[in-house]
Each structure stands twice: as structure tokens, then as C-alpha cells.
C-alpha positions, 0 to 999 in steps of 0.5 A, a space after each residue: 899190705 906192702 908191695 912184697 906181701 902182695 907179690 908173694 900172694 899173687 905168686 902163690 895164687 898163680 901157682 895154684 891156678 897152674 897146678 889145677 890147670 895141669 891136673 885137669 889137662 894131664 891124661 889120667 892113667 886110670 881113665 883106661 882106654 881100650 884103644 891103640 893109636 897108630 901114628 906115621 910120621 907125625 900123622 894119625 893113621 888109625 885108632 884100633 879098638 880091643 875088638 879090632 886087635 883081638 880080630 887079628 891073628 892071635 898067638 899064645 906064647 909062654 914067656 918067663 919075665 925077670 923083674 926086680 920087683 916081682 921076681 922070675 914068673 912065667 905066664 901064657 900071653 895072647 896077643 898079635 905081632 906088632 908087624 900085623 898091627 901096623 900092616 892092618 892099619 897101613 899096608 905100606 907103613 913100615 916101608 921107608 921107615 926106620 923105627 917104631 916108637 912104643 909109648 905107654 900111658 905112663 910115659 914109658 917109651 921103648 924105639 925098636 928097629 923096623 927090622 926087629 918089628 918084622 922078625 917072625 915071632 919077636 915082638 907081640 902086642 898082648 892083650 891077655 895073660 894066662 886067658 885073662 884080660 890084662 886089666 888097667 893100672 888101677 885094678 893093678 894090671 898091666 894093660 889094656 895092651 903090653 909089648 912082649 919081646 920073645 927074644 929079650 932075655 930080661 924084659 927091659 923093653 916090655 912096654 906096659 900100658 901101651 897106647 900108641 905105636 908111632 912109626 918114623 
């Protein structure tokens, strides 16, 4: 066996090992977590369970979503304002901060100005749609949590599979 063949075999072997390691280390969206992590400036502040989120003041709002893939549909979403979640984690979390980054398990990320988060009845963290849990991605759902922006006409920032809110 010449040196070129050995190099090819070693390269292929190394690629296989790296691929297996990446698959093992990457979080799976099918491993659904019903928790929400709150981070401020890189430091974890709190991890909420679904039960803790549901214990916060709840609102139900009728929202029409315009989607390129699903058309126009109207739903009743139940959840709590994002600002209430953040204040419950730390009463002073938004002081001196400029933005809140919302991250989904599918790596979709949206940044909101703190002013928008603080608006009354606008940015909601929802956990139910038409009185049913959102469900996880493997079951065709959009949860466990989802962001709904009531004053956003097209829903381009409606993050699904939300697992992290980061305040900066």
C-alpha cells in the first residue's frame, strides 16, 4: 500500500470519527425540553419549567398568522408576556439592557429591543394553541414555547421551539 492510499484511508477515517462526534454532541430537537433558560450578559439567571411558566399571569389572544407554507390561519394562543417571564427571573434584568435575544432549538434567533419587550400586550411567550399544548417538532408541533408578536403583521419574528431568552 503506497503512502497516497494510506493518506486517503486516514482522511476518510478521521472524517467518519468527526461526523460521529458531531452527531453525538449536537442537541437533538427531538429531545424536547419543557424548560426555558434565562441568560443575562452570558450568565444563566434562571431555568423555568413549564409549570412555572404556566403559573405566571396568562393571557389568551386570537392571532392571525400569514405563512408562506401554511397560508392564513387564525388561532387562540395562551401564554404570558415575555417581560413578565424576565421580571420573574430577576426584577432588575431589563435595567441597563438594550435587547432580548430569543433562541429556538432549531437555531432560529430573533433580537428584540427591550422597549418592544416592555410594551403592553405585544410580545408573548405562548405554550398553548387553541387550548392544546403546542407539542414538539417531532409531533408536528411548534413548542414547547413559541414567541408571538401581536403587533407584527406577518409573523416573521415568531420564533418556534423557544428554549432561551438572553438579555444584553
